C-alpha positions as CSV (number, residue, x, y, z in Angstrom):
1,M,0.0,0.0,0.0
2,D,1.4,3.4,-1.0
3,R,1.8,6.2,1.5
4,P,-1.0,8.5,0.1
5,T,-3.5,5.7,0.4
6,L,-2.4,5.0,3.9
7,Y,-2.9,8.7,4.7
8,G,-6.5,8.3,3.6
9,L,-7.1,5.4,5.9
10,V,-5.6,7.4,8.8
11,A,-8.0,10.2,8.0
12,I,-10.9,7.7,8.3
13,L,-9.7,6.5,11.7
14,L,-9.4,10.0,12.9
15,W,-12.9,11.0,11.8
16,S,-14.2,7.9,13.5
17,T,-13.2,9.4,16.9
18,T,-15.2,12.6,16.3
19,V,-18.6,11.7,17.8
20,A,-17.1,10.1,21.0
21,V,-14.7,12.9,21.8
22,I,-17.1,15.7,20.9
23,R,-19.7,14.2,23.3
24,S,-17.2,13.9,26.1
25,L,-16.1,17.5,25.5
26,T,-19.5,19.0,25.2
27,E,-20.5,17.4,28.5
28,Q,-17.7,19.3,30.2
29,V,-17.6,22.7,28.4
30,G,-20.7,22.9,26.3
31,P,-21.2,22.4,22.5
32,L,-20.5,26.0,21.4
33,T,-17.4,26.3,23.6
34,A,-16.1,22.9,22.4
35,A,-16.7,23.7,18.7
36,A,-15.3,27.2,18.9
37,S,-12.1,26.0,20.7
38,I,-11.5,23.2,18.3
39,Y,-12.0,25.2,15.1
40,L,-10.2,28.3,16.3
41,L,-7.2,26.1,17.2
42,G,-7.4,24.2,13.9
43,G,-8.1,27.3,11.9
44,L,-5.2,29.3,13.4
45,I,-2.7,26.5,12.9
46,S,-3.7,25.6,9.4
47,S,-4.0,29.3,8.3
48,S,-0.6,30.0,9.8
49,S,0.9,27.2,7.9
50,L,-0.8,28.5,4.7
51,L,0.6,32.0,5.4
52,Y,4.2,30.8,5.5
53,S,3.8,28.4,2.6
54,R,5.6,29.2,-0.6
55,N,2.6,27.9,-2.5
56,R,0.0,30.0,-0.8
57,A,-0.8,32.0,-3.9
58,T,-1.5,28.9,-6.0
59,T,-3.5,27.4,-3.1
60,I,-6.1,30.2,-3.2
61,H,-5.6,31.2,-6.8
62,G,-8.4,30.3,-9.1
63,L,-11.0,29.7,-6.4
64,S,-14.4,31.2,-7.5
65,L,-16.4,33.5,-5.3
66,R,-19.3,31.0,-5.3
67,Y,-17.0,28.3,-4.0
68,L,-15.6,30.5,-1.2
69,V,-19.1,31.8,-0.2
70,G,-21.3,28.9,-1.0
71,C,-19.1,26.0,0.2
72,G,-17.9,28.2,3.1
73,V,-21.4,28.7,4.4
74,L,-22.2,24.9,4.0
75,F,-19.0,24.0,5.9
76,V,-19.9,26.3,8.8
77,L,-23.5,25.1,8.9
78,Y,-22.4,21.5,9.0
79,M,-20.0,22.0,11.8
80,L,-22.5,24.0,13.8
81,A,-25.3,21.5,13.3
82,I,-23.3,18.4,14.2
83,Y,-21.8,19.9,17.4
84,L,-25.2,21.2,18.5
85,A,-26.9,17.8,17.7
86,I,-24.3,15.8,19.7
87,G,-24.5,18.3,22.6
88,L,-28.3,18.3,22.7
89,A,-28.5,14.5,22.8
90,R,-30.3,13.7,26.1
91,D,-27.9,10.9,27.0
92,R,-24.9,9.0,25.6
93,H,-27.0,6.3,24.1
94,Q,-28.8,8.8,22.0
95,V,-25.4,10.1,20.8
96,L,-25.0,6.8,18.9
97,E,-28.3,7.4,17.2
98,I,-27.4,11.0,16.4
99,G,-24.0,9.9,15.0
100,L,-25.6,7.3,12.7
101,V,-28.2,9.8,11.4
102,N,-25.3,12.1,10.5
103,Y,-23.5,9.3,8.7
104,L,-26.3,9.2,6.1
105,W,-24.1,11.9,4.4
106,P,-22.5,9.4,2.0
107,A,-26.0,8.6,0.7
108,F,-26.9,12.3,0.4
109,T,-23.6,12.9,-1.4
110,L,-24.5,10.3,-4.0
111,W,-28.1,11.6,-4.4
112,F,-26.9,15.1,-4.9
113,S,-24.2,13.9,-7.4
114,L,-27.0,12.8,-9.7
115,L,-28.3,16.4,-9.8
116,L,-25.2,18.4,-9.5
117,L,-22.4,16.4,-11.2
118,S,-24.3,14.7,-14.0
119,K,-23.8,11.3,-12.6
120,R,-25.9,8.3,-13.8
121,A,-27.6,5.8,-11.5
122,R,-27.9,2.1,-12.2
123,P,-30.9,0.0,-11.2
124,L,-29.4,-1.0,-7.8
125,F,-29.2,2.6,-6.7
126,L,-32.8,2.7,-5.4
127,P,-32.5,-0.6,-3.4
128,G,-29.3,0.7,-1.9
129,T,-31.0,3.9,-0.9
130,I,-33.9,2.1,0.7
131,L,-31.5,-0.1,2.7
132,A,-29.6,2.9,4.1
133,L,-32.9,4.6,5.0
134,F,-34.1,1.4,6.6
135,G,-30.9,1.3,8.7
136,A,-31.7,4.8,9.9
137,F,-35.2,3.7,10.7
138,L,-34.0,0.8,12.8
139,V,-31.6,3.1,14.7
140,L,-34.4,5.5,15.5
141,T,-36.7,2.8,16.9
142,Q,-34.3,1.8,19.6
143,G,-35.9,0.1,22.6
144,T,-39.4,0.0,21.1
145,S,-41.4,-2.0,18.6
146,I,-40.5,-1.6,14.9
147,S,-43.2,0.7,13.7
148,W,-43.8,4.1,12.3
149,T,-45.4,5.1,15.6
150,S,-42.3,4.1,17.6
151,F,-40.1,5.9,15.1
152,A,-42.1,9.1,15.3
153,G,-42.2,8.9,19.1
154,N,-38.4,8.5,19.4
155,V,-37.8,11.5,17.1
156,A,-40.4,13.5,18.9
157,S,-38.6,13.0,22.2
158,N,-35.7,15.2,21.0
159,P,-36.7,16.6,17.5
160,L,-34.1,19.4,17.4
161,A,-31.2,17.1,17.9
162,Y,-32.3,14.6,15.2
163,F,-33.2,17.5,12.8
164,L,-29.7,19.0,13.3
165,A,-28.1,15.6,12.6
166,L,-30.1,15.2,9.5
167,F,-29.4,18.8,8.4
168,A,-25.7,18.1,9.0
169,A,-25.8,15.0,6.7
170,V,-27.6,17.0,4.0
171,S,-25.2,20.0,4.3
172,W,-22.1,17.8,4.0
173,G,-23.6,16.0,1.0
174,L,-24.2,19.3,-0.7
175,Y,-20.8,20.6,0.3
176,S,-19.0,17.6,-1.1
177,N,-20.6,18.0,-4.5
178,L,-20.5,21.8,-4.8
179,A,-16.8,21.8,-3.8
180,R,-16.2,19.5,-6.8
181,R,-18.4,21.5,-9.1
182,W,-17.3,25.0,-8.0
183,G,-13.8,24.4,-6.7
184,G,-12.7,21.8,-9.3
185,P,-10.2,19.0,-8.8
186,K,-7.1,21.0,-9.7
187,S,-7.6,24.3,-8.0
188,G,-6.5,25.1,-4.4
189,S,-8.4,24.5,-1.2
190,A,-9.9,27.0,1.2
191,V,-10.5,24.5,4.0
192,S,-8.1,26.4,6.3
193,L,-10.1,29.6,5.8
194,F,-13.4,27.7,6.3
195,M,-12.1,26.3,9.6
196,L,-11.0,29.7,10.8
197,A,-14.3,31.3,9.8
198,T,-16.2,28.5,11.6
199,G,-14.2,29.1,14.8
200,L,-14.8,32.8,14.7
201,L,-18.5,32.5,14.1
202,L,-18.8,29.9,16.9
203,L,-16.9,32.1,19.3
204,F,-19.3,35.0,18.5
205,L,-22.3,32.7,19.2
206,R,-20.6,31.5,22.4
207,L,-20.3,35.1,23.6
208,L,-24.0,35.6,23.0
209,S,-25.0,32.4,24.6
210,P,-23.2,31.7,27.9
211,E,-23.0,28.1,28.8
212,Q,-21.6,26.3,31.8
213,T,-18.1,25.1,31.4
214,L,-15.9,22.9,33.5
215,W,-12.3,23.1,32.4
216,S,-10.0,20.3,33.2
217,M,-6.8,18.7,31.9
218,R,-9.0,16.1,30.1
219,A,-11.0,18.9,28.3
220,L,-7.9,20.7,27.2
221,A,-6.3,17.4,26.0
222,E,-9.5,16.6,24.0
223,I,-9.6,20.1,22.4
224,L,-5.9,19.7,21.5
225,F,-6.5,16.2,20.0
226,M,-9.6,17.3,18.1
227,G,-8.0,20.5,16.8
228,L,-4.9,18.6,15.5
229,A,-6.9,15.5,14.3
230,T,-9.2,17.7,12.3
231,I,-6.3,19.4,10.5
232,V,-4.4,16.1,9.9
233,A,-7.6,14.3,8.7
234,Y,-8.4,17.0,6.1
235,V,-4.8,17.2,4.9
236,F,-4.4,13.5,4.7
237,W,-7.7,13.1,2.9
238,D,-6.8,15.7,0.3
239,I,-3.5,13.9,-0.4
240,A,-5.3,10.5,-0.7
241,M,-7.9,11.9,-3.1
242,R,-5.2,13.4,-5.3
243,K,-2.4,10.8,-5.2
244,G,-3.7,7.6,-3.6
245,D,-6.0,4.7,-4.4
246,V,-9.2,6.7,-4.5
247,V,-11.5,3.6,-4.9
248,L,-10.0,1.8,-1.9
249,V,-10.0,4.8,0.3
250,A,-13.6,5.8,-0.7
251,T,-14.8,2.3,-0.1
252,C,-13.2,2.2,3.3
253,S,-14.8,5.5,4.2
254,Y,-18.3,3.9,4.2
255,F,-17.2,1.9,7.3
256,I,-16.9,5.1,9.4
257,P,-20.4,4.6,11.0
258,L,-19.2,1.2,12.3
259,L,-15.9,2.5,13.5
260,S,-17.5,5.5,15.1
261,T,-20.0,3.4,16.9
262,L,-17.3,1.1,18.2
263,V,-15.1,4.0,19.4
264,S,-18.1,5.7,21.0
265,C,-19.0,2.5,22.9
266,L,-15.5,2.1,24.2
267,Y,-14.7,5.8,24.9
268,L,-18.1,6.7,26.4
269,G,-18.8,3.4,28.1
270,I,-22.0,2.7,26.1
271,S,-23.7,-0.7,25.5
272,A,-25.3,-0.6,22.1
273,G,-28.3,-2.8,21.4
274,I,-28.6,-5.3,18.5
275,R,-31.0,-3.1,16.6
276,L,-28.5,-0.3,16.5
277,W,-25.8,-2.6,15.2
278,L,-28.2,-3.9,12.5
279,G,-29.1,-0.4,11.6
280,C,-25.5,0.5,11.3
281,G,-24.9,-2.5,9.1
282,F,-27.9,-1.5,6.8
283,I,-26.6,2.0,6.5
284,I,-23.1,0.7,5.4
285,V,-24.4,-1.9,3.0
286,G,-27.0,0.5,1.5
287,S,-24.4,3.2,1.0
288,L,-22.0,0.8,-0.6
289,I,-24.6,-0.5,-3.0
290,S,-25.6,3.0,-3.9
291,W,-22.0,4.0,-4.4
292,A,-21.3,1.1,-6.7
293,S,-24.4,2.0,-8.7
294,V,-23.4,5.5,-9.6
295,S,-21.1,6.3,-12.5
296,D,-20.3,9.2,-14.8
297,S,-22.9,9.7,-17.5
298,P,-21.8,9.7,-21.1
299,L,-22.7,13.4,-21.4
300,S,-20.5,14.5,-18.5
301,Q,-17.6,12.4,-19.9
302,R,-17.9,14.1,-23.3
303,T,-17.9,17.6,-21.9
304,R,-14.8,17.2,-19.8
């Protein structure tokens, strides 16, 4: 396995720790404080490295205004939504459900690619989509009978948290496609600027909405870990997408829901039920089937 491909797998492992560490951190300092601290740290470090880079002009050169504004807004909205969703979960068990709803983003990425990137869906795309949605349905009927009533009742118990998790999944699906469409595969990246903007906005919101914070060495260590892990994951992912085995890395990324659930159970001391594991499996299998059923359309290939 070459080094760029290995970088992509490391990025997947780092992203799999996000839900668990964010929940631990938000329990101590609050969701806005946690998110603002992480993205200010990550944004300042990555922006500083960009400032002293010899290639900073080529990194930003050629980026369109609609990419900077449109994708920047989606990036910020995603981060805000996912941190608030995890922070608003009523207990650690519900965090697992919130995390798996968020991990519908691969499916949304594929759906939006049909509309925004002129992709073509094969017949298995619809069954894959149904499997992924059924997995989410199983996750959201935890501890009750499998029915629409139990699904609606569970969502109604904390509608804002579930809505934010779903909104996060949709936002990241849109961001992934519009970044490709508006940014292009060969132009620079504004992720460092997006991270810094996210941190500044979250800091502003934190100042407007005081929340209880309990600082400790563990909280500081988790902020440091998440700030550095976020930077490394984005950088490694970019290298993997440009120079590594894209098919292998992209396929492995669909196992993030499983890895994230495992890490959350271990780090947060949660015991997940069989239905949650089944739902996780359906989301993975459905997403993989959908991914394998999408290809470039002849029209998009001719116009490249």
